[in-house]
DRENDO-1510 file (C-alpha; in Angstrom, 1 decimal, always signed):
<recs>
REC; n; res; u; v; w
REC; 1; MET; +95.8; +136.5; +24.1 .
REC; 2; THR; +94.3; +139.4; +21.8 .
REC; 3; ASP; +96.8; +141.2; +19.6 .
REC; 4; PRO; +97.0; +144.7; +21.0 .
REC; 5; SER; +96.7; +146.1; +17.5 .
REC; 6; SER; +93.4; +144.4; +17.1 .
REC; 7; ARG; +91.8; +146.2; +20.2 .
REC; 8; SER; +89.6; +149.1; +19.7 .
REC; 9; ARG; +91.4; +152.5; +20.6 .
REC; 10; ASP; +88.6; +153.5; +22.9 .
REC; 11; LEU; +88.0; +150.1; +24.7 .
REC; 12; GLY; +89.9; +150.9; +28.0 .
REC; 13; LEU; +89.6; +149.4; +31.4 .
REC; 14; PRO; +86.4; +149.4; +33.5 .
REC; 15; ASP; +85.4; +152.7; +35.3 .
REC; 16; GLY; +87.2; +152.9; +38.6 .
REC; 17; PHE; +90.0; +150.6; +37.6 .
REC; 18; LEU; +92.9; +151.3; +40.1 .
REC; 19; TRP; +96.1; +152.1; +38.4 .
REC; 20; GLY; +99.3; +152.2; +40.5 .
REC; 21; ALA; +102.8; +150.9; +41.4 .
REC; 22; ALA; +104.2; +148.9; +44.2 .
REC; 23; THR; +107.3; +148.6; +46.3 .
REC; 24; ALA; +108.4; +146.8; +49.6 .
REC; 25; ALA; +109.8; +148.5; +52.7 .
REC; 26; HIS; +113.1; +146.6; +53.0 .
REC; 27; GLN; +113.8; +147.0; +49.3 .
REC; 28; ILE; +113.5; +150.8; +49.2 .
REC; 29; GLU; +113.4; +152.5; +52.5 .
REC; 30; GLY; +117.1; +152.1; +53.7 .
REC; 31; SER; +117.8; +153.4; +57.3 .
REC; 32; PRO; +116.6; +150.1; +58.7 .
REC; 33; LEU; +117.6; +151.0; +62.4 .
REC; 34; ALA; +116.7; +154.7; +62.3 .
REC; 35; ASP; +114.6; +156.4; +65.0 .
REC; 36; GLY; +114.4; +153.5; +67.3 .
REC; 37; ALA; +113.6; +150.6; +64.8 .
REC; 38; GLY; +114.8; +147.1; +65.5 .
REC; 39; PRO; +116.6; +144.7; +63.1 .
REC; 40; SER; +114.7; +142.4; +60.9 .
REC; 41; ILE; +115.6; +139.1; +59.6 .
REC; 42; TRP; +116.7; +140.7; +56.4 .
REC; 43; THR; +119.0; +143.2; +58.1 .
REC; 44; ARG; +120.7; +140.2; +59.8 .
REC; 45; PHE; +120.7; +138.0; +56.7 .
REC; 46; ALA; +122.3; +140.5; +54.4 .
REC; 47; HIS; +125.0; +141.4; +56.9 .
REC; 48; THR; +125.9; +137.6; +57.0 .
REC; 49; PRO; +128.8; +137.1; +54.6 .
REC; 50; GLY; +128.0; +135.2; +51.5 .
REC; 51; MET; +124.2; +135.5; +51.7 .
REC; 52; THR; +123.7; +138.3; +49.1 .
REC; 53; LEU; +125.3; +139.2; +45.8 .
REC; 54; ASN; +128.2; +141.4; +46.3 .
REC; 55; GLY; +127.4; +141.6; +50.1 .
REC; 56; ASP; +124.6; +144.2; +49.1 .
REC; 57; THR; +122.3; +145.3; +52.0 .
REC; 58; GLY; +119.3; +147.4; +52.5 .
REC; 59; ASP; +121.2; +149.9; +54.7 .
REC; 60; VAL; +120.7; +152.6; +52.0 .
REC; 61; ALA; +118.7; +151.1; +49.3 .
REC; 62; CYS; +116.6; +153.9; +47.6 .
REC; 63; ASP; +116.8; +156.1; +50.8 .
REC; 64; HIS; +113.0; +156.3; +50.6 .
REC; 65; TYR; +112.9; +156.8; +54.4 .
REC; 66; ASN; +114.3; +160.2; +53.8 .
REC; 67; ARG; +113.1; +160.9; +50.3 .
REC; 68; TRP; +109.4; +159.8; +50.6 .
REC; 69; LYS; +108.0; +163.3; +49.9 .
REC; 70; GLN; +110.0; +163.4; +46.6 .
REC; 71; ASP; +108.9; +160.0; +45.7 .
REC; 72; VAL; +105.2; +160.9; +46.3 .
REC; 73; ALA; +105.7; +163.9; +44.1 .
REC; 74; LEU; +107.1; +161.6; +41.4 .
REC; 75; MET; +104.0; +159.3; +41.8 .
REC; 76; ARG; +101.8; +162.2; +41.2 .
REC; 77; GLU; +103.8; +163.3; +38.2 .
REC; 78; LEU; +103.2; +160.0; +36.6 .
REC; 79; GLY; +99.5; +160.2; +37.6 .
REC; 80; LEU; +99.3; +157.0; +39.8 .
REC; 81; LYS; +96.0; +156.6; +41.3 .
REC; 82; ALA; +97.4; +154.1; +43.9 .
REC; 83; TYR; +100.7; +153.1; +45.7 .
REC; 84; ARG; +100.9; +149.7; +47.2 .
REC; 85; PHE; +103.6; +149.7; +49.9 .
REC; 86; SER; +104.6; +147.5; +52.9 .
REC; 87; VAL; +105.3; +148.4; +56.6 .
REC; 88; SER; +108.4; +147.4; +58.3 .
REC; 89; TRP; +107.1; +145.4; +61.3 .
REC; 90; SER; +110.3; +146.1; +63.3 .
REC; 91; ARG; +110.0; +150.0; +62.9 .
REC; 92; ILE; +106.6; +149.6; +64.6 .
REC; 93; HIS; +107.4; +147.0; +67.2 .
REC; 94; PRO; +111.3; +146.9; +67.5 .
REC; 95; GLU; +111.0; +143.9; +69.8 .
REC; 96; GLY; +108.4; +142.3; +67.6 .
REC; 97; THR; +105.6; +142.5; +70.3 .
REC; 98; GLY; +104.6; +145.0; +73.0 .
REC; 99; ARG; +106.2; +148.4; +73.0 .
REC; 100; VAL; +105.1; +150.6; +70.0 .
REC; 101; ASN; +107.9; +152.8; +68.5 .
REC; 102; GLN; +105.9; +155.8; +67.8 .
REC; 103; ALA; +108.6; +157.4; +65.5 .
REC; 104; GLY; +108.1; +154.4; +63.1 .
REC; 105; LEU; +104.5; +154.6; +63.2 .
REC; 106; ASP; +104.6; +158.4; +62.6 .
REC; 107; PHE; +106.7; +157.8; +59.3 .
REC; 108; TYR; +104.0; +155.7; +57.9 .
REC; 109; SER; +101.3; +158.1; +59.0 .
REC; 110; ARG; +103.0; +161.0; +57.4 .
REC; 111; LEU; +103.4; +158.9; +54.1 .
REC; 112; VAL; +99.8; +158.0; +54.1 .
REC; 113; ASP; +98.7; +161.6; +54.5 .
REC; 114; GLU; +101.0; +162.8; +51.8 .
REC; 115; LEU; +99.6; +160.2; +49.3 .
REC; 116; LEU; +96.1; +161.2; +50.1 .
REC; 117; GLU; +96.9; +164.9; +49.6 .
REC; 118; ASN; +98.1; +164.0; +46.2 .
REC; 119; GLY; +95.2; +162.0; +45.2 .
REC; 120; ILE; +96.9; +158.7; +45.6 .
REC; 121; GLU; +95.2; +155.8; +47.5 .
REC; 122; PRO; +97.4; +153.8; +49.8 .
REC; 123; LEU; +97.4; +150.0; +49.7 .
REC; 124; VAL; +99.1; +148.7; +52.8 .
REC; 125; THR; +100.7; +145.3; +53.2 .
REC; 126; LEU; +101.4; +144.3; +56.7 .
REC; 127; TYR; +104.1; +141.9; +55.9 .
REC; 128; HIS; +106.6; +141.7; +53.0 .
REC; 129; TRP; +109.2; +139.3; +54.3 .
REC; 130; ASP; +111.0; +141.4; +57.0 .
REC; 131; LEU; +110.1; +139.6; +60.2 .
REC; 132; PRO; +111.7; +141.3; +63.3 .
REC; 133; ALA; +114.8; +139.6; +64.3 .
REC; 134; ALA; +113.7; +139.5; +67.9 .
REC; 135; LEU; +110.9; +137.2; +66.8 .
REC; 136; ASP; +113.1; +135.0; +64.8 .
REC; 137; ASP; +115.0; +134.5; +68.0 .
REC; 138; ARG; +111.7; +133.1; +69.5 .
REC; 139; GLY; +111.2; +130.6; +66.5 .
REC; 140; GLY; +109.8; +133.0; +64.0 .
REC; 141; TRP; +107.2; +131.4; +61.7 .
REC; 142; LEU; +107.9; +128.1; +63.3 .
REC; 143; ASN; +106.4; +129.2; +66.7 .
REC; 144; ARG; +102.6; +128.9; +66.7 .
REC; 145; ASP; +102.5; +132.1; +68.9 .
REC; 146; CYS; +103.3; +133.9; +65.7 .
REC; 147; ALA; +99.5; +134.2; +64.9 .
REC; 148; ASP; +99.1; +136.3; +68.0 .
REC; 149; TRP; +102.1; +138.4; +67.5 .
REC; 150; PHE; +101.0; +139.2; +63.9 .
REC; 151; ALA; +97.4; +140.0; +65.0 .
REC; 152; ASP; +98.7; +142.4; +67.6 .
REC; 153; TYR; +100.9; +144.1; +65.1 .
REC; 154; GLY; +98.0; +144.4; +62.8 .
REC; 155; THR; +95.8; +145.9; +65.5 .
REC; 156; THR; +98.5; +148.6; +66.1 .
REC; 157; LEU; +98.4; +149.6; +62.4 .
REC; 158; TYR; +94.6; +149.3; +61.9 .
REC; 159; ARG; +94.0; +151.6; +64.9 .
REC; 160; ALA; +96.5; +154.2; +63.6 .
REC; 161; LEU; +95.7; +154.2; +59.9 .
REC; 162; ASP; +92.4; +152.5; +59.1 .
REC; 163; GLY; +90.1; +155.1; +57.4 .
REC; 164; ARG; +92.8; +156.8; +55.8 .
REC; 165; VAL; +94.0; +153.3; +54.5 .
REC; 166; LYS; +91.0; +151.5; +53.0 .
REC; 167; LYS; +92.7; +148.6; +51.4 .
REC; 168; TRP; +95.0; +146.2; +53.5 .
REC; 169; ALA; +96.8; +143.0; +52.7 .
REC; 170; THR; +98.1; +140.6; +55.4 .
REC; 171; ILE; +101.1; +138.7; +54.0 .
REC; 172; ASN; +102.9; +139.1; +50.6 .
REC; 173; GLU; +103.8; +135.9; +48.8 .
REC; 174; PRO; +103.8; +133.3; +51.8 .
REC; 175; TRP; +105.0; +130.9; +49.2 .
REC; 176; VAL; +108.2; +132.7; +48.8 .
REC; 177; VAL; +108.6; +133.2; +52.6 .
REC; 178; THR; +108.5; +129.5; +53.0 .
REC; 179; ASP; +110.1; +128.1; +49.8 .
REC; 180; GLY; +113.1; +130.6; +49.9 .
REC; 181; GLY; +113.4; +131.0; +53.6 .
REC; 182; TYR; +112.7; +127.6; +55.2 .
REC; 183; LEU; +112.9; +125.1; +52.4 .
REC; 184; HIS; +115.9; +126.1; +50.1 .
REC; 185; GLY; +117.7; +128.8; +52.3 .
REC; 186; ALA; +118.1; +131.4; +49.6 .
REC; 187; LEU; +116.2; +134.1; +51.5 .
REC; 188; ALA; +116.0; +135.0; +55.0 .
REC; 189; PRO; +116.1; +133.5; +57.5 .
REC; 190; GLY; +118.2; +131.0; +55.5 .
REC; 191; HIS; +116.9; +127.7; +56.6 .
REC; 192; ARG; +116.9; +124.5; +54.5 .
REC; 193; ASN; +114.7; +122.0; +56.1 .
REC; 194; ARG; +111.8; +119.9; +54.6 .
REC; 195; TYR; +110.3; +119.5; +58.0 .
REC; 196; GLU; +110.2; +123.2; +58.8 .
REC; 197; ALA; +108.7; +124.4; +55.5 .
REC; 198; PRO; +105.3; +123.0; +56.1 .
REC; 199; ILE; +105.2; +124.3; +59.7 .
REC; 200; ALA; +106.3; +127.8; +58.6 .
REC; 201; ALA; +103.6; +127.8; +55.8 .
REC; 202; HIS; +100.8; +126.7; +58.1 .
REC; 203; ASN; +101.7; +129.4; +60.8 .
REC; 204; LEU; +101.9; +132.0; +58.2 .
REC; 205; MET; +98.3; +131.1; +57.2 .
REC; 206; ARG; +97.2; +131.0; +60.9 .
REC; 207; ALA; +98.8; +134.5; +61.1 .
REC; 208; HIS; +96.9; +135.7; +58.2 .
REC; 209; GLY; +93.8; +134.3; +59.6 .
REC; 210; ALA; +94.3; +136.0; +62.9 .
REC; 211; ALA; +95.0; +139.4; +61.3 .
REC; 212; VAL; +91.9; +139.2; +59.2 .
REC; 213; GLN; +89.9; +138.2; +62.2 .
REC; 214; VAL; +91.1; +141.4; +64.3 .
REC; 215; TYR; +90.6; +143.6; +61.4 .
REC; 216; ARG; +86.8; +142.8; +61.3 .
REC; 217; ALA; +86.8; +144.1; +64.9 .
REC; 218; GLU; +89.1; +147.1; +64.5 .
REC; 219; GLY; +88.8; +148.1; +60.8 .
REC; 220; GLY; +85.9; +149.1; +58.5 .
REC; 221; HIS; +87.2; +148.6; +54.9 .
REC; 222; ALA; +88.9; +145.9; +52.8 .
REC; 223; ILE; +91.5; +143.3; +53.6 .
REC; 224; GLY; +92.9; +140.5; +51.5 .
REC; 225; LEU; +95.9; +138.2; +51.0 .
REC; 226; VAL; +98.6; +138.6; +48.3 .
REC; 227; VAL; +99.9; +135.5; +46.5 .
REC; 228; ASN; +102.6; +134.9; +43.8 .
REC; 229; ILE; +101.1; +132.3; +41.4 .
REC; 230; GLU; +101.9; +131.1; +38.0 .
REC; 231; PRO; +100.3; +128.6; +35.5 .
REC; 232; LYS; +102.1; +125.2; +35.1 .
REC; 233; TYR; +102.0; +123.6; +31.7 .
REC; 234; PRO; +103.2; +120.1; +30.9 .
REC; 235; ALA; +106.3; +119.7; +28.8 .
REC; 236; SER; +104.9; +116.6; +27.2 .
REC; 237; ASP; +101.8; +114.3; +27.0 .
REC; 238; SER; +103.4; +111.8; +29.3 .
REC; 239; PRO; +101.7; +110.6; +32.5 .
REC; 240; GLU; +105.0; +111.6; +34.4 .
REC; 241; ASP; +104.9; +115.1; +33.3 .
REC; 242; ALA; +101.1; +115.4; +34.0 .
REC; 243; ALA; +101.8; +114.2; +37.5 .
REC; 244; ALA; +104.7; +116.7; +37.9 .
REC; 245; VAL; +102.5; +119.5; +36.8 .
REC; 246; ARG; +99.9; +118.5; +39.5 .
REC; 247; ARG; +102.5; +118.6; +42.2 .
REC; 248; ALA; +104.0; +122.0; +41.0 .
REC; 249; HIS; +100.5; +123.4; +40.7 .
REC; 250; ALA; +99.4; +122.2; +44.2 .
REC; 251; TYR; +102.7; +123.4; +45.7 .
REC; 252; MET; +102.8; +126.9; +44.2 .
REC; 253; ASN; +99.3; +127.9; +43.4 .
REC; 254; GLU; +97.1; +126.0; +45.8 .
REC; 255; GLN; +99.1; +125.6; +49.0 .
REC; 256; PHE; +98.0; +129.0; +50.2 .
REC; 257; LEU; +94.7; +129.8; +48.4 .
REC; 258; HIS; +93.2; +126.5; +49.2 .
REC; 259; PRO; +93.3; +126.9; +52.9 .
REC; 260; ALA; +92.4; +130.6; +52.8 .
REC; 261; LEU; +89.4; +130.2; +50.5 .
REC; 262; LEU; +88.4; +126.6; +50.7 .
REC; 263; GLY; +89.4; +125.5; +54.2 .
REC; 264; HIS; +91.9; +122.8; +53.4 .
REC; 265; TYR; +95.2; +121.8; +51.7 .
REC; 266; PRO; +95.6; +120.1; +48.3 .
REC; 267; PRO; +96.2; +116.4; +48.8 .
REC; 268; GLU; +99.4; +116.5; +46.7 .
REC; 269; LEU; +101.2; +118.3; +49.6 .
REC; 270; LYS; +101.3; +115.1; +51.6 .
REC; 271; GLU; +102.9; +113.3; +48.6 .
REC; 272; ILE; +105.6; +116.0; +48.1 .
REC; 273; PHE; +106.5; +116.4; +51.8 .
REC; 274; GLY; +105.9; +112.8; +52.9 .
REC; 275; ASP; +106.5; +112.3; +56.6 .
REC; 276; ALA; +107.4; +116.0; +57.0 .
REC; 277; TRP; +103.6; +116.9; +56.3 .
REC; 278; PRO; +101.7; +117.1; +59.7 .
REC; 279; ASP; +98.1; +116.4; +60.4 .
REC; 280; TRP; +96.8; +119.9; +61.2 .
REC; 281; PRO; +94.0; +120.4; +63.8 .
REC; 282; ALA; +90.6; +121.2; +62.3 .
REC; 283; GLU; +90.2; +124.3; +64.4 .
REC; 284; ASP; +93.3; +125.8; +62.6 .
REC; 285; PHE; +91.4; +125.9; +59.3 .
REC; 286; ALA; +88.6; +127.7; +61.0 .
REC; 287; LEU; +91.0; +130.4; +61.8 .
REC; 288; ILE; +92.7; +130.5; +58.5 .
REC; 289; ARG; +89.5; +130.6; +56.3 .
REC; 290; GLN; +88.4; +134.2; +57.1 .
REC; 291; PRO; +86.1; +135.9; +54.6 .
REC; 292; LEU; +88.4; +138.1; +52.4 .
REC; 293; ASP; +87.4; +141.2; +50.4 .
REC; 294; TYR; +89.9; +140.5; +47.5 .
REC; 295; VAL; +92.9; +138.5; +46.6 .
REC; 296; GLY; +96.1; +140.2; +45.3 .
REC; 297; ILE; +97.7; +138.2; +42.5 .
REC; 298; ASN; +101.4; +138.7; +41.7 .
REC; 299; TYR; +102.3; +137.4; +38.3 .
REC; 300; TYR; +105.6; +137.3; +36.4 .
REC; 301; THR; +106.0; +134.1; +34.4 .
REC; 302; ARG; +104.7; +130.6; +33.6 .
REC; 303; SER; +106.5; +127.3; +34.1 .
REC; 304; VAL; +106.7; +124.5; +31.5 .
REC; 305; THR; +107.1; +121.5; +33.8 .
REC; 306; ALA; +108.5; +118.0; +33.5 .
REC; 307; ALA; +109.2; +115.2; +35.8 .
REC; 308; GLY; +112.6; +115.5; +37.2 .
REC; 309; ASP; +114.7; +115.0; +40.5 .
REC; 310; SER; +114.6; +118.3; +42.1 .
REC; 311; TRP; +114.1; +118.3; +46.0 .
REC; 312; PRO; +111.4; +117.9; +47.2 .
REC; 313; LEU; +109.0; +118.4; +44.1 .
REC; 314; LYS; +110.7; +115.9; +41.7 .
REC; 315; THR; +110.1; +118.3; +38.8 .
REC; 316; ARG; +112.1; +120.5; +36.4 .
REC; 317; VAL; +111.4; +123.6; +34.3 .
REC; 318; VAL; +111.9; +123.2; +30.7 .
REC; 319; ARG; +113.2; +126.3; +29.0 .
REC; 320; GLN; +111.5; +127.3; +25.9 .
REC; 321; PRO; +113.8; +127.7; +22.9 .
REC; 322; LEU; +111.8; +130.5; +21.2 .
REC; 323; GLY; +110.9; +132.2; +24.4 .
REC; 324; THR; +111.9; +135.8; +25.5 .
REC; 325; TYR; +113.5; +135.7; +28.8 .
REC; 326; THR; +114.1; +138.6; +31.4 .
REC; 327; GLU; +117.3; +139.2; +33.4 .
REC; 328; THR; +116.1; +137.0; +36.1 .
REC; 329; GLY; +115.6; +134.3; +33.7 .
REC; 330; TRP; +111.9; +134.3; +33.6 .
REC; 331; GLU; +110.0; +133.7; +30.3 .
REC; 332; VAL; +107.8; +136.4; +29.1 .
REC; 333; PHE; +104.3; +134.8; +28.7 .
REC; 334; PRO; +101.3; +137.2; +29.0 .
REC; 335; GLN; +98.9; +134.5; +28.1 .
REC; 336; GLY; +99.7; +132.8; +31.2 .
REC; 337; LEU; +98.1; +135.8; +33.2 .
REC; 338; THR; +94.8; +135.5; +31.3 .
REC; 339; ASP; +94.9; +131.7; +31.9 .
REC; 340; LEU; +95.7; +132.1; +35.6 .
REC; 341; LEU; +93.0; +134.6; +36.3 .
REC; 342; VAL; +90.4; +132.4; +34.5 .
REC; 343; TRP; +91.6; +129.5; +36.6 .
REC; 344; PHE; +91.4; +131.5; +39.8 .
REC; 345; ARG; +87.7; +132.5; +39.0 .
REC; 346; ASP; +86.8; +128.9; +38.1 .
REC; 347; THR; +88.4; +127.5; +41.1 .
REC; 348; TYR; +87.5; +130.0; +43.8 .
REC; 349; GLY; +84.6; +132.0; +42.6 .
REC; 350; THR; +84.0; +135.7; +41.8 .
REC; 351; LEU; +86.1; +137.3; +44.6 .
REC; 352; PRO; +87.6; +140.5; +43.4 .
REC; 353; VAL; +91.2; +140.5; +42.1 .
REC; 354; TYR; +94.0; +143.1; +42.1 .
REC; 355; ILE; +97.1; +142.4; +40.2 .
REC; 356; THR; +99.4; +143.6; +43.1 .
REC; 357; GLU; +102.7; +143.0; +41.2 .
REC; 358; ASN; +103.6; +142.5; +37.6 .
REC; 359; GLY; +106.9; +143.7; +35.9 .
REC; 360; ALA; +110.2; +142.6; +34.7 .
REC; 361; ALA; +113.9; +143.1; +35.1 .
REC; 362; PHE; +115.7; +144.0; +31.9 .
REC; 363; PHE; +119.1; +145.4; +31.4 .
REC; 364; ASP; +119.2; +149.2; +32.1 .
REC; 365; PRO; +122.2; +151.4; +32.4 .
REC; 366; ALA; +123.5; +152.4; +35.8 .
REC; 367; VAL; +123.2; +156.0; +35.0 .
REC; 368; ALA; +120.5; +157.7; +32.8 .
REC; 369; GLU; +121.9; +159.2; +29.6 .
REC; 370; GLY; +120.7; +162.7; +28.7 .
REC; 371; GLY; +117.8; +162.5; +31.1 .
REC; 372; ARG; +116.2; +159.5; +29.5 .
REC; 373; VAL; +116.3; +155.7; +30.0 .
REC; 374; ARG; +115.1; +153.7; +27.1 .
REC; 375; ASP; +113.5; +150.4; +28.1 .
REC; 376; PRO; +111.5; +149.1; +25.1 .
REC; 377; LEU; +111.3; +145.5; +26.4 .
REC; 378; ARG; +109.8; +146.6; +29.8 .
REC; 379; THR; +107.3; +148.7; +28.0 .
REC; 380; ASP; +106.3; +145.9; +25.6 .
REC; 381; TYR; +106.1; +143.5; +28.7 .
REC; 382; LEU; +103.7; +145.9; +30.6 .
REC; 383; ARG; +101.4; +146.5; +27.5 .
REC; 384; LYS; +101.1; +142.8; +26.8 .
REC; 385; HIS; +100.2; +141.9; +30.3 .
REC; 386; LEU; +97.7; +144.7; +30.6 .
REC; 387; ILE; +96.1; +143.3; +27.4 .
REC; 388; ALA; +96.1; +139.9; +29.1 .
REC; 389; ILE; +94.1; +141.4; +32.1 .
REC; 390; LEU; +91.6; +142.9; +29.4 .
REC; 391; ASP; +91.1; +139.5; +28.0 .
REC; 392; ALA; +90.5; +138.0; +31.5 .
REC; 393; ILE; +88.0; +140.8; +32.2 .
REC; 394; ASP; +86.3; +139.9; +28.8 .
REC; 395; ALA; +86.2; +136.4; +30.1 .
REC; 396; GLY; +84.2; +137.5; +33.3 .
REC; 397; VAL; +87.0; +137.9; +35.8 .
REC; 398; ASP; +86.5; +140.6; +38.4 .
REC; 399; VAL; +89.9; +142.4; +38.0 .
REC; 400; ARG; +89.8; +145.8; +39.8 .
REC; 401; GLY; +93.4; +147.2; +39.6 .
REC; 402; TYR; +96.9; +146.8; +38.5 .
REC; 403; MET; +100.1; +147.7; +40.5 .
REC; 404; ALA; +103.3; +147.8; +38.3 .
REC; 405; TRP; +106.4; +146.2; +39.9 .
REC; 406; SER; +108.2; +148.2; +40.6 .
REC; 407; LEU; +108.0; +151.9; +41.1 .
REC; 408; LEU; +111.7; +152.2; +41.7 .
REC; 409; ASP; +114.7; +150.2; +40.9 .
REC; 410; ASN; +115.6; +148.6; +44.3 .
REC; 411; LEU; +117.4; +146.0; +46.3 .
REC; 412; GLU; +116.3; +142.7; +44.7 .
REC; 413; TRP; +116.7; +140.7; +47.9 .
REC; 414; SER; +119.6; +138.2; +47.6 .
REC; 415; LEU; +120.4; +139.4; +44.2 .
REC; 416; GLY; +121.3; +142.7; +45.6 .
REC; 417; TYR; +121.3; +145.8; +43.2 .
REC; 418; SER; +121.9; +143.6; +40.2 .
REC; 419; LYS; +118.4; +143.4; +38.7 .
REC; 420; ARG; +116.4; +146.5; +37.9 .
REC; 421; PHE; +112.6; +146.2; +38.0 .
REC; 422; GLY; +111.7; +149.8; +38.4 .
REC; 423; ILE; +109.8; +152.0; +35.9 .
REC; 424; VAL; +111.9; +154.7; +37.5 .
REC; 425; HIS; +115.6; +154.6; +37.3 .
REC; 426; VAL; +117.6; +155.0; +40.5 .
REC; 427; ASN; +121.1; +156.0; +40.4 .
REC; 428; TYR; +122.3; +154.4; +43.5 .
REC; 429; GLY; +125.3; +156.6; +43.8 .
REC; 430; THR; +123.4; +159.9; +43.8 .
REC; 431; GLN; +119.9; +158.6; +44.5 .
REC; 432; GLU; +118.7; +160.6; +41.4 .
REC; 433; ARG; +115.3; +159.3; +40.0 .
REC; 434; THR; +114.6; +159.2; +36.3 .
REC; 435; PRO; +111.4; +158.1; +34.9 .
REC; 436; LYS; +112.1; +155.5; +32.3 .
REC; 437; ASP; +110.3; +155.3; +28.9 .
REC; 438; SER; +108.1; +152.7; +30.4 .
REC; 439; ALA; +107.0; +155.0; +33.2 .
REC; 440; ARG; +106.1; +157.9; +30.6 .
REC; 441; TRP; +104.2; +155.3; +28.5 .
REC; 442; TYR; +102.4; +153.9; +31.6 .
REC; 443; SER; +101.4; +157.4; +32.7 .
REC; 444; ARG; +99.6; +158.0; +29.3 .
REC; 445; VAL; +97.9; +154.7; +29.7 .
REC; 446; ILE; +96.7; +155.6; +33.1 .
REC; 447; ALA; +95.4; +159.0; +32.0 .
REC; 448; SER; +93.5; +157.2; +29.3 .
REC; 449; ASN; +92.2; +154.4; +31.5 .
REC; 450; GLY; +93.7; +152.1; +29.1 .
REC; 451; ARG; +92.4; +153.4; +25.9 .
REC; 452; THR; +95.9; +153.9; +24.6 .
REC; 453; LEU; +96.9; +150.4; +25.0 .
REC; 454; SER; +96.3; +149.7; +21.4 .
REC; 455; ASP; +98.5; +152.6; +20.1 .
REC; 456; PRO; +101.9; +151.7; +18.6 .
REC; 457; LEU; +104.7; +151.9; +21.1 .
REC; 458; PRO; +107.0; +154.8; +21.0 .
</recs>
């Protein structure tokens, strides 16, 4: 990766580069059952004893459901050009299908209007992990009918918001949904079953394809898929570690991109899942492989991989003795983002890419001191990863935007409120918002379209 200090001060990002920040509905909104909304699997999961750290729930979170105008004003103050957020499916369809809850739809309509009035482009994700509990009772992502459920939900939103919303994403991080929710049980709905995980993954992709298909009939702008991927590097030159890297890479990086963009799964998945891997009907891939306008990539870290005994991959991650690690135990490795973007281009072609999440949890105080939160490690993380994007663009990758994760400190799923990813500090007791030093720095980078990236950090 290029040293930031060696970059020209007036280099900048391409004209029209979209600068923003991202959030997810369940992590910030609070009031999950307000105004006729139905419960989601995360409402149910978090209220099950022992499933989240300290029993934390999303009942209040950042109270964005009531403070959305204040939050949009904060985005404008920071100079954001875009805001990526997700919609709570069960606010729109409390029973998962059928009846539309107009109050829930109106909330997102008002939010979109407020963003546009403040010069901020909305990027809307249909699904960020919070399946309506009513649909989970019908099998959730294990039920093949979920493709129709999801398409109907998408149609409701497209008809209400398309035109005002011009960039849509179907599903956020299907890998996390299945690995955490169906294979290892750490996330909602909390299953741990090798036979269920491939079925849930496949049905998620069928739902994605169905939602894109109906968008082509209902909408007139751009739609894509958002994946979390990370480069896998071998821990040694041994054949065993090389094979481990192939399995890990196929499982995390190719499991969802291959069917969406190439129309098939990587062969390593059969090796990984064995008799739990079904033979899928050919017509499913015709549904899954819909033309996309872009892919969103969420990048946080790399993995140095060796052969191991983990279930079911038989791999292990080798911690790097000289590495810098975040509060979530993820190595800071910006070069991995450049490598990943170049791999994506070489594998899948010149499809436009947005970095839809990138950020880090470092220790921040619970309460801002003197109106300021100093977070130099996060600022350094963001700068180095933006430089990594510049390197990828120099290599010919079509990267069109960057969404910092996250706008606000928020509920970090099963980890509760113990990890802070926000560029804006949230005092959970008072709900006071305080832009951190990283937010002020990011604001200046946005204003310069990246030309200040080579400036010394404050």
